[in-house]
C-alpha positions in Angstrom: 114.6 90.5 138.2 117.4 88.3 137.4 115.5 86.6 134.4 114.2 89.4 132.8 118.2 90.5 132.5 118.7 86.9 131.3 115.9 86.9 129.0 117.4 91.1 127.8 121.1 89.6 127.6 119.7 86.0 125.5 118.2 89.0 123.0 120.7 91.5 122.3 123.2 88.3 121.7 120.7 86.9 119.2 120.2 90.5 117.6 124.2 91.4 117.7 125.1 87.7 116.6 124.6 88.0 112.7 127.0 90.8 112.7 129.6 88.3 113.9 130.9 87.0 110.6 132.2 89.0 107.5 129.7 87.3 105.2 127.3 88.2 107.1 127.6 91.4 107.9 127.8 91.7 103.4 124.3 90.0 103.4 123.3 92.6 105.8 124.5 95.5 103.5 122.9 93.2 100.2 119.7 93.5 102.1 119.6 96.9 103.2 120.4 98.0 99.2 117.8 95.5 98.3 115.2 97.5 100.8 116.2 101.0 99.5 116.4 100.1 95.9 113.0 97.9 95.4 111.2 97.8 98.1 110.8 101.3 99.5 110.1 102.5 96.0 107.1 100.3 95.7 105.3 100.9 99.0 104.0 104.3 98.5 102.0 103.4 95.2 100.9 100.6 97.1 99.5 102.5 99.7 97.8 104.9 97.5 96.2 102.1 95.7 94.9 100.3 99.0 93.3 104.0 100.3 92.0 104.4 96.8 90.4 101.2 96.9 88.9 101.5 100.1 88.2 104.8 99.4 86.0 103.6 96.2 84.7 100.6 98.1 83.0 102.5 100.7 81.5 105.0 97.7 80.6 101.8 96.0 78.5 100.7 99.6 76.8 103.9 100.2 75.9 104.6 96.5 73.9 101.6 96.8 72.3 101.7 100.0 71.3 105.0 98.2 69.8 103.6 95.2 67.9 100.7 97.3 66.6 102.7 100.2 64.7 105.1 96.9 65.1 107.6 98.7 65.3 111.2 96.3 67.4 112.8 99.0 71.6 112.3 98.5 72.3 114.3 101.7 71.0 111.8 104.1 73.6 109.0 103.0 76.7 112.2 102.4 76.0 115.2 103.5 79.1 117.2 101.5 78.8 120.4 103.7 81.0 118.5 106.1 84.2 118.7 106.6 86.1 115.3 105.5 84.1 112.2 105.8 81.8 113.4 108.5 79.2 113.6 105.8 78.8 110.0 105.7 75.8 108.9 106.9 77.0 106.2 109.7 79.2 109.0 111.6 75.8 111.4 111.2 74.2 108.6 113.3 76.7 107.8 115.7 77.2 111.9 116.4 73.2 112.4 117.1 73.4 109.3 119.1 76.9 111.2 121.3 74.9 114.9 121.2 71.8 113.1 122.7 73.4 111.3 125.1 75.3 114.2 126.1 72.7 117.0 125.9 70.0 115.4 127.6 67.0 117.2 128.1 
């Protein structure tokens, strides 16, 4: 138990040490200002870009699978009448497996 207390004390000293000197304190303020003015405004567009890219890749994969299967039934791969992502063919297959296991006849 004493070892845990020592580890916590050392961690606390490492965190609070940079605030000890005036110049370090000013650098912390400058870094915070930089993050607020440059980094944070860039994050939402990057996150949205990643979301759109991942969504587009998933849709493209589903379209390629539909095309290569030779099927004429598009709803077998992505059912637009289902809510949210539950229309995806793989999710429908997984849900059917769960339903069959839960409702054994």
